[in-house]
C-alpha positions as CSV (number, residue, x, y, z in Angstrom):
1,X,0.0,0.0,0.0
2,X,1.4,3.4,-1.0
3,X,1.8,5.8,1.9
4,X,-0.2,9.1,1.5
5,X,2.0,12.1,1.3
6,X,1.1,14.8,3.8
7,X,0.8,18.2,2.2
8,X,1.3,21.5,4.0
9,X,-2.5,21.9,4.1
10,X,-2.8,18.5,5.8
11,X,-0.3,19.5,8.4
12,X,-2.0,22.8,9.0
13,X,-5.4,21.1,9.4
14,X,-3.9,18.6,11.8
15,X,-2.8,21.4,14.1
16,X,-6.1,23.3,13.7
17,X,-8.2,20.2,14.6
18,X,-6.0,19.1,17.5
19,X,-8.1,17.8,20.5
20,X,-11.4,18.3,18.7
21,X,-13.9,15.4,18.5
22,X,-14.1,13.4,15.3
23,X,-17.3,15.1,14.2
24,X,-15.9,18.6,15.0
25,X,-12.6,17.8,13.2
26,X,-14.5,16.6,10.1
27,X,-16.6,19.8,10.1
28,X,-13.5,22.0,10.5
29,X,-11.6,20.1,7.8
30,X,-14.5,20.7,5.3
31,X,-14.6,24.4,6.1
32,X,-10.8,24.9,5.9
33,X,-10.5,23.0,2.6
34,X,-13.3,25.1,1.1
35,X,-11.6,28.3,2.2
36,X,-8.3,27.1,1.0
37,X,-9.6,26.1,-2.5
38,X,-11.5,29.4,-2.8
39,X,-8.3,31.5,-2.0
40,X,-6.2,29.3,-4.2
41,X,-8.6,29.7,-7.2
42,X,-8.7,33.4,-6.7
43,X,-4.9,33.6,-6.7
44,X,-4.6,31.5,-9.9
45,X,-7.3,33.6,-11.7
46,X,-5.2,36.7,-10.7
47,X,-2.2,35.1,-12.6
48,X,-0.3,33.5,-9.7
49,X,1.3,30.1,-10.5
50,X,0.0,27.0,-8.7
51,X,2.9,26.7,-6.2
52,X,2.6,30.3,-5.2
53,X,-1.1,30.1,-5.1
54,X,-0.9,27.2,-2.7
55,X,1.4,29.1,-0.4
56,X,-0.7,32.2,-0.5
57,X,-3.9,30.3,0.2
58,X,-2.3,28.5,3.2
59,X,-1.0,31.8,4.6
60,X,-4.5,33.3,4.3
61,X,-5.8,30.6,6.7
62,X,-3.8,32.2,9.5
63,X,-2.1,30.6,12.5
64,X,-3.3,27.0,13.0
65,X,-2.9,27.1,16.7
66,X,-4.9,30.3,17.1
67,X,-7.6,28.9,14.8
68,X,-7.6,25.7,17.0
69,X,-8.1,27.7,20.1
70,X,-11.1,29.5,18.6
71,X,-12.7,26.3,17.3
72,X,-12.3,24.6,20.7
73,X,-14.4,27.4,22.2
74,X,-17.4,26.6,20.0
75,X,-17.0,23.0,19.0
76,X,-16.9,19.8,21.0
77,X,-13.5,18.6,22.0
78,X,-12.5,14.9,22.2
79,X,-12.7,15.0,26.0
80,X,-16.2,16.5,25.9
81,X,-17.4,14.0,23.3
82,X,-16.0,11.2,25.4
83,X,-17.9,12.4,28.5
84,X,-21.2,12.5,26.5
85,X,-20.7,9.0,25.2
86,X,-19.8,7.6,28.6
87,X,-22.7,9.4,30.3
88,X,-25.2,8.1,27.7
89,X,-23.8,4.6,28.0
90,X,-24.1,4.7,31.8
91,X,-27.7,6.0,31.6
92,X,-28.6,3.1,29.2
93,X,-26.9,0.6,31.5
94,X,-28.8,1.8,34.5
95,X,-32.1,1.8,32.6
96,X,-31.5,-1.8,31.5
97,X,-30.9,-3.0,35.0
98,X,-33.8,-2.2,37.3
99,X,-31.9,-3.6,40.3
100,X,-29.1,-1.1,39.8
101,X,-31.7,1.7,39.6
102,X,-33.2,0.6,42.9
103,X,-29.8,0.3,44.5
104,X,-28.9,3.9,43.5
105,X,-32.1,5.2,44.9
106,X,-31.8,3.2,48.1
107,X,-28.2,4.2,49.1
108,X,-29.3,7.7,50.4
109,X,-31.7,5.9,52.7
110,X,-28.7,4.6,54.8
111,X,-27.5,8.0,56.2
112,X,-31.2,9.0,56.4
113,X,-31.9,6.0,58.7
114,X,-28.9,7.0,60.8
115,X,-30.5,10.5,61.1
116,X,-33.7,9.1,62.5
117,X,-31.8,6.9,64.9
118,X,-29.9,9.9,66.2
119,X,-33.0,12.0,66.4
120,X,-34.8,9.3,68.4
121,X,-31.9,9.5,70.9
122,X,-32.1,13.2,71.2
123,X,-28.9,13.9,69.2
124,X,-30.4,16.6,67.0
125,X,-27.2,18.5,66.5
126,X,-25.3,15.4,65.4
127,X,-28.2,14.3,63.1
128,X,-27.6,17.2,60.8
129,X,-24.5,15.7,59.2
130,X,-26.0,12.3,58.1
131,X,-29.2,14.1,57.0
132,X,-27.2,16.4,54.7
133,X,-25.1,13.4,53.5
134,X,-28.4,11.7,52.6
135,X,-29.6,14.7,50.8
136,X,-26.3,15.1,48.8
137,X,-26.3,11.4,47.9
138,X,-29.9,11.6,46.8
139,X,-29.1,14.6,44.6
140,X,-26.2,12.8,42.9
141,X,-27.6,9.3,42.6
142,X,-31.3,9.8,42.2
143,X,-30.9,12.9,39.9
144,X,-31.0,10.9,36.6
145,X,-34.4,9.6,37.6
146,X,-35.9,13.0,38.6
147,X,-38.1,14.9,36.1
148,X,-35.3,17.4,35.3
149,X,-35.6,18.0,31.6
150,X,-35.9,21.8,31.2
151,X,-33.2,24.4,31.5
152,X,-34.7,26.2,34.6
153,X,-35.3,22.9,36.4
154,X,-31.7,22.0,35.6
155,X,-30.5,25.2,37.2
156,X,-32.5,24.7,40.3
157,X,-31.4,21.1,40.6
158,X,-27.7,22.0,40.2
159,X,-27.9,24.8,42.7
160,X,-29.6,22.5,45.3
161,X,-27.1,19.7,44.5
162,X,-24.0,21.9,45.1
163,X,-25.5,23.7,48.1
164,X,-26.2,20.3,49.8
165,X,-22.7,19.0,49.0
166,X,-20.9,22.1,50.3
167,X,-23.1,22.1,53.4
168,X,-22.0,18.5,54.2
169,X,-18.3,19.5,54.2
170,X,-18.8,22.8,56.0
171,X,-20.9,21.0,58.7
172,X,-18.4,18.1,58.9
173,X,-15.3,20.4,59.4
174,X,-17.1,23.3,61.1
175,X,-14.7,26.1,62.0
176,X,-11.8,24.2,60.5
177,X,-13.3,24.2,57.0
178,X,-10.6,26.7,55.8
179,X,-7.9,24.8,57.5
180,X,-8.9,21.6,55.7
181,X,-9.7,23.3,52.4
182,X,-7.1,21.2,50.6
183,X,-8.9,18.0,51.7
184,X,-12.3,19.4,50.7
185,X,-10.9,20.4,47.3
186,X,-9.3,17.0,46.7
187,X,-12.7,15.4,47.4
188,X,-14.6,17.8,45.1
189,X,-12.2,18.1,42.2
190,X,-13.8,15.3,40.2
191,X,-17.4,16.6,40.4
192,X,-16.1,20.2,39.9
193,X,-14.2,19.1,36.7
194,X,-17.3,17.2,35.5
195,X,-19.5,20.2,36.1
196,X,-17.0,22.5,34.3
197,X,-16.9,20.2,31.3
198,X,-20.7,20.0,31.2
199,X,-21.0,23.8,31.3
200,X,-18.7,24.0,28.3
201,X,-20.8,21.4,26.4
202,X,-24.0,23.3,27.3
203,X,-22.6,26.4,25.7
204,X,-21.7,24.5,22.5
205,X,-24.8,22.4,22.0
206,X,-28.4,23.7,21.3
207,X,-30.8,22.8,24.1
208,X,-32.7,20.5,21.7
209,X,-29.6,18.2,21.5
210,X,-29.0,18.0,25.3
211,X,-29.1,14.5,26.7
212,X,-30.4,14.1,30.3
213,X,-26.9,14.3,31.8
214,X,-26.5,17.9,30.7
215,X,-29.5,19.0,32.8
216,X,-28.0,17.5,36.0
């Protein structure tokens, strides 16, 4: 099999589409090739020879890295596309296994049961922590099964979810919350990274194309 020779345009496109999803990269490639051919044809019509027309058309595209930065702000990256795929797969897996759905909904009941036990013993102050833990677990685990499928419901749900989660840590560490900020941050960096990525995806996809995970 004869190896395909990489042209300067191919190299430029490779840099411009770095870290973009496959669909985004294909869209960018089509747009760039169209612009390149248009600029090249214009140069040739003006009397420029083919080689110089190629160089002029390539130069007209600008800096590939700067273009890549702009595209990554409006098109899905490979990491964002991966998150969408994995989230959709997880949702289908849960829906296909009723026992898993029941388990996810039942887990928050454990700290809630502890709350009632402590309240029955008159330990109202100590019962706040397991209660908030139960609420936070419910928001994270039962969220996919709640009727959250509009943008405003999504905002309310996310606000309640993060408020409950932060309250758990603040109540757990009390006045030492700032002292143990590093520990709290290490526990929260994964959900924070996930939420930041979802925020980026929400800006790039029209609401009509949002899967359930983007509302949560």
